[in-house]
C-alpha positions in Angstrom: -97.7 39.7 2.0 -100.4 37.6 3.7 -101.4 37.7 7.3 -99.2 39.0 10.1 -98.4 35.4 11.0 -97.3 34.5 7.5 -95.3 37.7 7.1 -93.3 37.1 10.4 -94.2 40.5 11.8 -93.5 39.5 15.4 -90.0 38.3 14.6 -89.3 41.4 12.5 -90.5 43.6 15.3 -88.1 41.8 17.7 -85.3 42.2 15.2 -86.0 45.9 14.9 -86.3 46.6 18.7 -83.6 44.2 19.9 -81.0 44.1 17.1 -78.1 41.7 17.3 -74.8 43.3 18.0 -71.7 42.1 16.2 -68.7 41.5 18.5 -65.3 40.9 17.0 -63.9 37.4 17.9 -61.0 35.3 16.9 -60.9 33.7 13.5 -61.5 30.3 15.0 -64.5 28.6 13.5 -67.2 27.6 15.9 -70.5 25.9 15.2 -73.8 27.5 15.7 -75.3 26.9 19.2 -78.5 27.9 20.9 -79.4 27.4 24.5 -83.1 27.1 23.7 -85.3 26.6 20.7 -89.0 26.4 20.2 -90.6 24.3 17.4 -93.4 26.7 16.5 -93.2 30.2 15.0 -96.4 31.0 17.0 -94.5 30.7 20.3 -92.2 33.5 21.5 -89.5 32.7 24.1 -89.7 36.1 25.9 -87.3 35.6 28.9 -84.8 33.3 30.5 -83.9 34.3 34.0 -82.5 33.0 37.2 -85.2 31.5 39.4 -86.2 33.9 42.1 -87.8 33.7 45.5 -91.0 32.0 44.3 -88.7 29.2 43.2 -87.1 29.0 46.6 -84.0 30.8 45.5 -82.7 27.8 43.6 -79.3 28.7 42.1 -79.4 25.6 39.9 -82.7 26.7 38.3 -83.9 29.1 35.6 -87.3 30.3 34.6 -88.2 30.3 30.9 -91.2 32.5 30.0 -93.0 31.9 26.6 -96.2 33.1 25.1 -98.5 32.2 22.1 -98.5 35.2 19.8 -100.7 34.2 16.8 -104.0 33.8 18.5 -104.0 30.0 18.0 -104.1 26.8 19.9 -100.8 25.0 19.4 -98.5 22.4 20.9 -94.8 23.2 20.7 -91.6 21.7 21.9 -89.1 23.6 24.0 -85.7 22.2 23.3 -82.3 22.7 25.0 -79.0 21.0 25.0 -78.4 22.0 28.6 -78.6 19.2 31.3 -82.2 19.6 32.6 -83.0 17.2 35.5 -86.5 18.5 36.3 -89.1 20.8 34.6 -92.3 22.1 35.9 -94.9 24.8 35.1 -95.0 27.7 37.5 -97.1 30.8 38.1 -95.9 34.3 37.3 -94.5 34.5 40.8 -92.4 31.4 39.9 -94.1 29.1 42.4 -94.4 25.6 41.0 -98.0 24.6 40.1 -99.5 21.5 41.9 -99.9 19.5 38.7 -97.2 21.3 36.7 -94.5 18.6 36.5 -93.4 18.2 32.8 -92.0 14.9 31.5 -88.5 15.2 29.9 -88.9 13.7 26.5 -86.3 13.1 23.8 -87.8 15.9 21.7 -87.7 18.3 24.7 -90.6 19.6 26.7 -94.1 19.5 25.2 -96.0 22.7 25.9 -99.7 23.3 25.1 -100.8 26.8 24.4 -104.2 28.4 23.9 -104.5 31.8 22.2 -102.1 34.4 23.8 -101.4 32.2 26.8 -98.2 32.9 28.8 -96.4 29.9 30.3 -93.5 30.0 32.8 -91.4 26.9 33.0 -89.0 26.3 35.9 -85.9 24.2 34.7 -83.6 22.6 37.3 -80.1 21.7 36.1 -78.5 18.4 36.9 -75.0 18.7 38.4 
């Protein structure tokens, strides 16, 4: 019911095309954990990958690619419990943008999206 945004069509499509697979584990209880979360349902975290040649082959870095899927202008927070020491916007070839450095805030990284915008964020881990 409602618009495709209200109905959660994008999330349902991901669930259909990329279903979770259950893997048997020990009976030990473990708390839920997520490496990344995004504060807005309009933002889809599409990929997390090792930083490539455009990022100077940094083994201590990953690229997180996100996009705005609802056709809206939105500010969202990218959050991670992982030890990020530096974050910057980069182009699709994973080269850091000149004015792309992002401040690390307590809530995470503040990202601004225009309709259907793709953002790539280079995250460098602290040792």
